[in-house]
Each structure stands twice: as structure tokens, then as C-alpha cells.
N, C-alpha and C positions, 0 to 999 in steps of 0.2 A: 809374667811378661814370657819367662823363661819354657815354661810347659808350652807357650803358643810355637816355638821355635820346632820346625818340621822333625829332629834329630832331637829334643828333647822331652824328657817327661819327669815329671816332679811328684814329690810325694808331701804335703805340707801337715806341718805338728808332726816333725817324725818321732818324737821325747817320749815316746812308747816302748822305744827301743833301747833308750838308755837310762830309764828314769829307774830302774830294778836290779841296771848291771852293774856292779858293784866296782869303785874307784881302785878295787886292787884286784879288778876283771877277771873278778869270780863271777859267774852270770847265776841269774835267780833259780831258784827249784822250778821246773818246768809245771809241773803243777797246779803251784800257785799264780805262774803266770801266766798259765791257760783261765784260771777263772777270775786273774786280775782284768784279764782284756776283753771278760765276759762282759764288763760293764764299762769300758772305756768308752766310751761316746765317739772319739775322736777315728779310734779305732774299727771300730763295729761302722760306721760310714763310710770305710774303706773297702770290706767286701773282700777281705783277704781271706786264702783261703790258712786256715792251721795244721800244716801237716806234724804231724807227733810224733812222727819217724825221724827227726832230723832234731840235731842237738840246738842250743839258744843262737850263735852265731848262725850254722843251716838258716834255723828257722827266721832269722830277723833276715836275712839275707833274699831268702826268698821272698820278702815280701816286695823287696827292689823287684827281683825280674818278674814278679806277677807284674808288677805296673808296667813293665819295659814287655813284655808278652802280649799286655791288651793295648800298648798305644803303638808295638811294634817298633818302638824308637831305636836309636843309637846308645842315647846316654842316657842315664836314669842319674837323679840326682835329689835333696829333702834338704828342707829348714830344719832345723834343731837348735832352739833357744836358748838350753839350758844341758850343761851336762857333757857338751862337745866333747871334752875331752876325754870321752872314754871311748868315743870312736875308731880311735887307731885300734885300739884292742879286739875290735869288732874286723874293720876294715885298716889293713895296718897300708894301707899305699892311698887310703881317701886322701881326696884332696877340699881342698875349702874354699869359699865364696867369703868373706867379715863382712857385711853392709852394718856400715858405721853410722849411725842417728846422732844426730843431739840431742845429749840424754836430758835436757831442758822442755823435749817435746815429748818425748817417752813419758816422764812422770807427767805430761797430763795426759796421755791416752793410755795410759794404766788408771786411771781415775774414772773417764771415762767406761772403760769395761769392767770396772767393780774391781779389779782387783786391790787397787790400794783405795786410801780412804783422803789422802792428801800427797802432797809431791814430795815431801820428806820421802816417806816408804814406799812411795809409787819410782822415785829414782833408783830400788836398789836392785831391781833386776837390771836395769843397765848397768850398776854399776860392777854386779857380779858376775854377768858375761865379759861385760869386757877385762874385770880382772884377770878370770879363766881365758878369756883370750890370750893374754899377754903370758901366759902361762905356758897354753900349747903352742903359738909362736913358737915358744926357742926351740923347740923339739920335732919339730919339721923344716924342710929345707925350703927352699925361697920358692922353687919352681912347682911347690903343694898348694900355693894360696894366692890369695890375690884380695888385696882390701878395695871397696867399692864406698865412698860416700853416698849415703842417701837424699845427700840436698845434692851433688851433680847429675844422680840420677835421674831426678824430678826435672832439671833445667838443663841436660844434655842428653835427655833418655839414649839416642840413637848411638854416638858417641860412647857411651856407658857403656852400651850391650853388646858394641861391638868392640871394647875391650875385654869384656868376658867370654863373650865367642870366642875370641883367640886363644885364651887362657886354657878356653875346653877343647882347643882344636877343631874350630869350625869357623865359617863363614856367618856372620850379622843376615838374620834373617826378617823382612821386614814385618811379617806375620806377626812378630814378635809384639807389637803395638795395636792388635787386633784383635786383642782379652776385653777390651770393653761392648763389642759386640755380643759376645756369647755373657758373660759375668755381670755381676753387679756392681763389678769394680771401675772407677773412672779413669779415663786418659790423665797420666802423670800434671799436675797444677804445679806450677811456680808460687802462686800465692797461697800453699798449703805449708810451707815452708818455714821456719821459724816463726811459729803461731804463738810461742812463750812470749813473745817482744810485746804481742799487743794482749795477749788473755792473761798474763801472771802479774800477779804482783810484787810489787818489791820486794816484799816478805816473801813469797813464795821464792820467786830468784834469788835469793841470797840463803835460804834453806837448801835450796838445791846446790848451790855453788860452792857451800859450805862440804859437803861431802862429794861432790866430783868435779871441783872447778882445776884438780888438777892434771888428773885424765881427760877433761874438756881441753884442754890448754894441748896434750900431749899428741890430740886426737885432730888437731890444727882450727878448734873452734876459740873464737873469740870467749871474752867473760863479760859481763855486762859494765863491767865499770864500777859498779854497786858497790863500798865496802864491803869489807869480810865480816863474818858474823862470825861467832862462837855460837854453838844452839845447847844451853846449859841444858843437865841433866834433868831436870824439870820440867824443861820444855820438850824435851825431848821424848818422856813419859807422855807428856799431856797428847803428844802426838801419836805415840803409838796408841792412847786409847781411844782419840780419834780416829783413828784409823780402822780398827777393832770394831768399833760404833758402824763406822760408816760400812763396811764391807757385810756387818749382821744385816745391817736395815736394806743394804743391797737383796742379799737373799731372798730375806721376806719377802721383799716386795715383785720378784722375778719368783718365786716359789710358791709364794702364798705361806700363811703362816703355820696353818697345817701341813703341809708336807715336812716345811721350816723343822718342827720340832718333833715330826716322826723319825723326821733325819737324824735330828740329832739324838735320840733317847735311842733309835735303835743304833747306832753307834756305840754310846755309853753302854749298854748290854751287852755290846758284841753280839746281836739276836741277827748272824748271815741271812737266813733267807730272805726276811724284812731288808736289810739294807739294800740287797740286790734288786729287789721289786720296787724302791723307792727310789733307788739312784738309776736304775730305766725311766720309771716316771721323769724324774729332773733333766734326765740329758734330752727329752723328747721336749720338755721347754727349754732346755739350752740350745739345740739344733734351732730353734725357731726364729733366734735373734741372730744367727750367723750370716755374715754379710757374702 
């Protein structure tokens, strides 16, 4: 939506600028970072040029500048799901759009992506992100962030997009809802929110709410009304094991047993040239599944 605005360009999945950047503000070794990016499938898809004369902060900022130059727009932004508390150390004046979604639906979607094997572990990404946002929010002034409810965006896209545009100092552009004409993404459909009510069992809802119920209420979401349950340590171990088995089976199914085992062995034995070639093969397969 934002990238279809005539004055906004966007870098999706921008985690590669923060994943190797230390919490203490220390940048990674550049040679090691260059090598890491060589097999980072999201970065490789950008075709960004790496200028090795730049220091780390200058380098990652150059990625944004390249995107601006390509699209000849006024504002550039990026999506960062984790470690976003490190961004102010690179961009001290960064502004933030915090998109909040019901954690119960997020837990479900993580299973579909193969990231988690059950909703207990699936909600961890949401929990970590929301806790991190609570910390970051206390370090920046109110004029530097806006909080958006995902469900509001889906049900009232024009109103919410107008609000975001005004936060960025722009006017709403009706072309923001044209993305369905040239991408594989559909227009907002209110039927797709609150899917957890229909597709999660009572046990699954209780598992999720036992972990994030307090944060759901803090974010303005109503709880299911089901009795609170304590998840025993033995049940947690069972869920962790099931999660590991599911993710392993998911990767074997996606990459094939041979490639999966070769990748595992190359990592255990630290055979870097083989690791790289195998990772590139896996990247090719991964990109086929991207919507």
C-alpha cells in the first residue's frame, strides 16, 4: 500500500541491516557482513550495490538511497520485524509506524509459513516484537511514531492510510489501493480478520492467551473469555519437541531430504564453500514460495 503512493518507496524485509548490528551499537565486521549478504536471499533479490568504501552506517543508508534513486520518490521506508530497537543507533531521527495485529492470528500464520509447529511457539515472534516495541516507545518522542491497528487498516483502509500519510507529511493517494493490479496480493478483506475465532481450537486459544493475554488487553483486544490455564513445564517441553519436529519436516518437504541433510552436515563440519553453494540452492527454492 505505502509503496504504491506516488511519493513513497519501500524496502520490505529490511532485517539484514539490523541482524548483525550489535545491541551495544557496535557494527559488524564489514568483510564478514559482505560475505553474509552473499547468501542472504532477501538482500540478493534487491540488487543493491555494495560500496566497500563506506562504513557500516553509510553502507546500509546507501541501500535506502538506492531505492529512492530507482523510484525517484520523496520518502523511503522499510519493514523491520525484529531488532528494530537498533534502528535509532543507525538513523537517530528515524520515525516508526507500529502495525499491531491480533497475536492469535499471527500465531496461526507462523505455522502456515513453516516458522513454528504450534501456536504456543508461533506467538513468540509477536510477543518478542511487542515487548521490544514497549521498550523502544519509551525512548522516542510521540511525534516520531504512530500506532496502527491492522484490523482497522483492513476494515477502513482509506481512513487509516490517510492517517499514515498525514503522519509522513503527505496527502492520501488513491493509487495506494491499486497494488492488487500488479502484485499477487488481494485488496483488504474484512473476512480475513479474527480468523482465530473459527480456526483455532479452545486449547490453542488458551495456550496463546496464557502467554500474551496481558499484552492483548493492553493493545485493545478482547480475550476469548475461556478460563485461564497454566501450561505445565512438561506440556511446554512437549510443545517444544512438536515444534522442532514440525519445522524439520517442513524443511525436508520443501528442500528435499538430500539437500536438507547436506546443509546440516556442511554446517556441522563448517565447510564454508559447500555451505554457500547449498544455501544458494535453498534460496532458489525459497523464492518460488514467496507471494
